[in-house]
C-alpha positions as CSV (number, residue, x, y, z in Angstrom):
1,M,0.0,0.0,0.0
2,T,1.7,3.1,-1.2
3,D,-0.6,5.4,0.9
4,C,0.5,3.9,4.2
5,I,2.2,6.6,6.2
6,F,3.8,4.1,8.5
7,C,5.4,2.3,5.6
8,K,6.6,5.6,4.2
9,I,8.2,6.4,7.6
10,A,9.7,3.0,7.9
11,H,11.3,3.3,4.5
12,H,12.5,6.9,5.0
13,E,10.1,8.3,2.3
14,V,8.6,10.7,4.9
15,N,10.6,12.7,7.4
16,S,10.1,11.8,11.0
17,R,11.9,12.0,14.3
18,I,13.3,8.5,14.5
19,V,14.7,7.5,17.9
20,F,15.5,3.9,17.2
21,E,16.0,1.7,14.2
22,N,17.3,-1.7,13.4
23,E,16.8,-4.2,10.5
24,R,13.2,-5.0,11.6
25,I,11.9,-2.2,13.8
26,V,11.6,1.6,13.7
27,A,10.5,3.9,16.6
28,F,9.6,7.5,16.1
29,H,7.8,10.4,17.7
30,D,4.1,10.7,17.0
31,L,3.3,13.8,14.9
32,F,0.2,14.5,17.1
33,P,1.3,13.3,20.5
34,A,-1.3,12.4,23.2
35,A,1.3,12.5,25.9
36,P,4.6,14.4,26.5
37,T,6.5,11.4,25.2
38,H,4.5,9.5,22.6
39,L,6.5,7.1,20.4
40,L,5.2,4.7,17.8
41,I,7.2,1.5,17.4
42,I,6.5,-0.5,14.3
43,H,7.8,-3.4,12.2
44,K,9.3,-2.3,8.9
45,R,7.2,-4.9,7.1
46,R,3.5,-3.9,6.9
47,L,1.5,-5.8,9.5
48,T,-2.1,-4.6,9.7
49,T,-3.2,-7.0,12.5
50,L,-1.7,-9.5,14.9
51,D,-3.1,-12.1,12.6
52,D,-0.5,-10.9,10.0
53,V,2.4,-12.1,12.2
54,P,3.3,-15.6,11.1
55,A,4.1,-18.1,13.9
56,S,7.7,-18.2,12.6
57,Q,7.9,-14.5,13.5
58,A,6.3,-14.6,16.9
59,A,9.6,-13.4,18.5
60,L,8.9,-10.1,16.7
61,L,6.2,-9.2,19.2
62,G,8.6,-9.7,22.0
63,A,11.2,-7.5,20.2
64,L,8.6,-4.7,19.9
65,I,7.8,-4.8,23.6
66,S,11.5,-5.0,24.5
67,T,12.2,-2.0,22.3
68,A,9.4,-0.1,24.0
69,T,10.7,-1.0,27.4
70,A,14.3,0.0,26.6
71,L,13.3,3.4,25.0
72,A,11.0,4.2,28.0
73,K,13.7,3.3,30.5
74,A,16.3,5.3,28.6
75,D,14.0,8.3,28.8
76,G,13.2,7.8,32.5
77,K,9.6,6.9,31.7
78,E,7.3,4.0,32.3
79,I,5.3,2.3,29.5
80,V,1.6,2.9,29.3
81,M,-0.2,0.6,26.9
82,D,-3.6,1.7,25.7
83,A,-6.1,-0.9,24.7
């Protein structure tokens, strides 16, 4: 999907304030933050729902949570997950 803003950010087609990136994950500041520190942490491959994560990639979910935890701790924050 070429209109996906998250895909464009992940592939550096749209400027964003990236705070972490590796071969699978990118974390960046939300353009319209709902909190003083509001980061979005996404997989570089488009995953619309959790059903899109194959069983062989289940460790990815742990990597996303670990990244969130590390970034929050580095910033002296706690993680708040909104359902």
